[in-house]
C-alpha positions in Angstrom: -20.2 5.0 -12.9 -16.9 3.0 -12.4 -15.7 2.5 -8.8 -12.5 4.4 -8.0 -9.3 3.8 -6.1 -6.4 5.8 -5.0 -3.1 4.0 -4.8 0.2 5.3 -3.3 3.5 4.1 -4.6 2.0 2.9 -7.8 4.8 3.1 -10.3 6.4 -0.3 -9.7 6.4 -3.5 -7.6 3.2 -4.3 -5.6 1.6 -0.8 -6.3 2.0 -1.3 -10.1 0.5 -4.7 -9.9 -2.5 -3.4 -7.8 -3.1 -0.6 -10.4 -3.1 -3.2 -13.3 -5.4 -5.5 -11.3 -7.9 -2.8 -10.3 -7.9 -1.3 -13.8 -8.7 -4.7 -15.3 -11.6 -4.9 -12.9 -12.9 -1.6 -14.2 -11.7 0.8 -11.5 -10.8 4.5 -12.3 -7.6 5.1 -10.6 -5.6 7.9 -8.9 -1.9 6.8 -8.9 1.0 8.5 -7.1 4.8 8.0 -6.9 7.7 10.0 -5.7 10.7 9.4 -7.9 9.5 7.4 -11.0 7.3 9.9 -13.0 8.3 8.4 -16.3 7.3 4.8 -15.3 4.0 6.1 -13.8 3.0 8.1 -16.8 3.8 5.1 -19.0 1.7 2.8 -16.8 -1.1 5.2 -16.8 -1.2 5.4 -20.6 -1.1 1.7 -20.8 -4.0 1.2 -18.4 -6.1 3.8 -20.3 -5.6 2.2 -23.6 -6.2 -1.5 -22.4 -9.0 -1.0 -20.1 -10.8 2.4 -21.0 -10.6 3.6 -17.5 -9.8 7.2 -16.2 -6.4 7.4 -14.7 -5.1 10.4 -12.7 -1.3 10.8 -11.8 0.4 12.6 -9.0 4.1 12.9 -8.5 5.1 14.0 -4.9 6.1 12.9 -1.5 3.4 11.2 0.6 5.4 12.3 3.7 4.2 15.9 2.8 0.7 16.4 4.1 -0.2 19.3 1.7 0.7 17.0 -1.3 -1.6 14.3 0.0 -4.3 16.9 0.8 -4.1 18.2 -2.8 -4.0 14.7 -4.3 -7.1 13.8 -2.3 -9.0 17.0 -3.2 -8.2 16.6 -7.0 -9.2 13.0 -7.0 -12.5 13.6 -5.3 -13.2 16.5 -7.6 -12.5 14.2 -10.7 -14.2 11.0 -9.5 -16.7 12.4 -6.9 -15.8 9.6 -4.5 -12.9 7.3 -3.5 -14.2 3.8 -3.0 -10.9 2.3 -2.2 -7.8 3.7 -0.7 -4.6 1.6 -0.9 -1.6 2.7 1.1 1.2 1.0 -0.5 4.1 3.6 -0.6 7.1 2.6 1.6 10.8 2.7 1.8 13.2 0.3 3.6 16.3 0.9 5.7 18.7 -2.0 6.4 21.4 -1.4 9.1 22.1 -1.3 12.8 19.9 1.0 14.9 23.1 2.6 16.4 24.2 3.5 12.9 20.8 5.1 12.1 20.6 8.9 12.4 17.6 10.8 13.5 17.0 12.2 10.2 16.8 8.7 8.7 14.4 7.6 11.3 12.2 10.6 10.9 12.3 10.0 7.1 11.3 6.4 7.2 8.5 7.0 9.7 7.1 9.9 7.7 7.1 8.0 4.5 5.9 4.7 5.8 3.6 5.4 8.8 2.6 9.1 8.8 1.6 8.9 5.2 -1.1 6.4 6.1 -2.4 8.9 8.7 -2.4 11.7 6.1 -4.2 9.8 3.3 -6.8 8.5 5.7 -7.2 12.0 7.4 -7.8 13.4 3.9 -10.1 10.7 2.4 -12.1 9.2 5.3 -14.6 12.2 5.7 -15.8 11.6 2.1 -16.1 7.9 2.8 -18.1 8.7 6.0 -20.5 10.9 4.1 -21.0 8.1 1.6 -21.4 5.5 4.3 -19.1 3.2 2.3 -15.3 2.7 1.6 -12.5 0.2 1.7 -9.0 1.1 3.1 -6.2 -1.4 2.4 -2.8 -0.9 4.1 0.2 -2.7 2.6 2.2 -4.0 5.6 4.9 -6.6 6.3 5.5 -9.7 8.3 8.1 -7.7 10.1 5.3 -5.6 11.5 4.1 -8.9 13.1 7.5 -10.2 14.4 10.1 -7.7 13.8 13.4 -8.0 11.9 17.0 -7.6 13.1 18.7 -4.6 11.3 15.3 -3.4 10.1 14.1 -1.8 13.4 12.6 1.4 12.0 10.9 -0.5 9.2 9.5 -3.1 11.5 8.2 -0.3 13.9 6.5 1.3 10.9 4.7 -1.7 9.9 3.8 -2.7 13.3 2.4 0.8 13.7 0.4 0.3 10.5 -1.0 -3.0 11.9 -2.2 -1.4 15.0 -3.5 1.6 13.0 -5.5 -0.7 10.8 -7.1 -2.5 13.8 -8.0 0.6 15.6 -9.3 2.6 12.6 -11.3 -0.5 11.6 -13.2 -0.3 14.8 -13.7 3.4 14.5 -15.1 3.3 11.0 -17.2 0.1 11.1 -20.4 1.8 12.1 -20.0 3.9 8.9 -19.7 0.7 6.8 -16.1 1.4 6.1 -13.5 -1.4 6.3 -9.9 -1.1 7.1 -7.6 -4.1 6.6 -4.0 -4.7 6.0 -1.9 -7.2 4.0 1.3 -8.3 5.9 3.5 -9.3 3.0 6.3 -11.8 3.3 9.0 -12.0 0.7 7.6 -10.5 -2.5 9.8 -10.5 -5.6 10.1 -6.7 -6.0 13.0 -4.2 -6.3 13.0 -3.7 -2.5 14.5 -7.3 -2.2 16.9 -6.9 -5.1 19.6 -5.6 -2.6 20.3 -9.2 -1.7 22.9 -11.3 -3.5 21.7 -14.3 -5.5 23.1 -16.5 -2.7 21.2 -14.6 0.0 17.9 -14.8 -2.1 18.3 -18.6 -2.6 18.9 -19.0 1.2 15.9 -16.9 1.9 13.6 -19.0 -0.5 14.8 -22.2 1.3 13.2 -20.9 4.5 9.8 -20.4 2.8 7.5 -23.5 2.9 6.0 -22.6 -0.5 9.6 -22.8 -1.9 9.5 -19.5 -3.7 8.9 -15.8 -3.4 5.5 -14.3 -3.7 4.6 -12.2 -6.8 3.3 -8.7 -6.9 0.3 -10.1 -8.7 -0.6 -12.2 -5.9 -0.6 -9.3 -3.5 -2.7 -7.5 -6.0 -5.2 -10.2 -6.2 -5.6 -10.3 -2.4 -6.1 -6.6 -2.3 -8.9 -6.8 -4.9 -10.5 -9.6 -3.0 -10.5 -7.5 0.2 -11.9 -4.5 -1.9 -14.8 -6.6 -3.3 -15.3 -8.9 -0.3 -17.6 -8.9 2.7 -17.9 -5.8 4.9 -17.7 -8.0 7.9 -14.0 -8.5 7.2 -12.7 -5.5 9.1 -9.7 -4.5 11.3 -7.7 -7.6 10.1 -4.0 -8.1 9.2 -3.9 -10.8 6.6 -0.5 -12.5 6.1 0.7 -13.3 2.6 3.9 -15.2 3.1 3.7 -18.7 1.7 3.6 -20.1 5.2 7.0 -18.5 6.1 6.3 -16.9 9.5 
């Protein structure tokens, strides 16, 4: 039986690259997105044809616990187990804290941080029963050091980092690993809000001399999923030597 993975935020960017990389490695996949159903369905069909794996798709808000619960239940019913959970869904907010409304704050925290609790809360019991599982949280270097004008985003990613370390300790006796990838500047739509001049200035700060690619993040995720169990509770930085 093929191993299986559930990936949130899978319709584009890092999530899409992770889906492609895991499908190529023979994983059956459960993929979800919020606003890009057409892109998600197209990706699913492409992966089925290219790699002969099973693909489930879900469209909904990971900030909504009942949606996450239904997604987990249907995935477990179809695949009988979830070997790898990848929490990738996230949104950004750029602006001064004093210009941010409470509604904006609650929305970004629910999407970026509470969703990680929700997926883990729904899926961890099955992993504990199986005495096996890998959880990979996609974080950010701003969770390590913070970013001006991205206070809410930084707080969420910092919370994910602490969540990762704590849950890794909690689940290690059950042979379940919990690790995070703290991404630097990855060339995705999230960074397309910057002008070309701003992007060039940003690249000049990165010792590697370029942005990272979604494929590189996906390759690291797969190496964690297939790597040693003793790697647990870690936040691995992928930033070209930037921070």
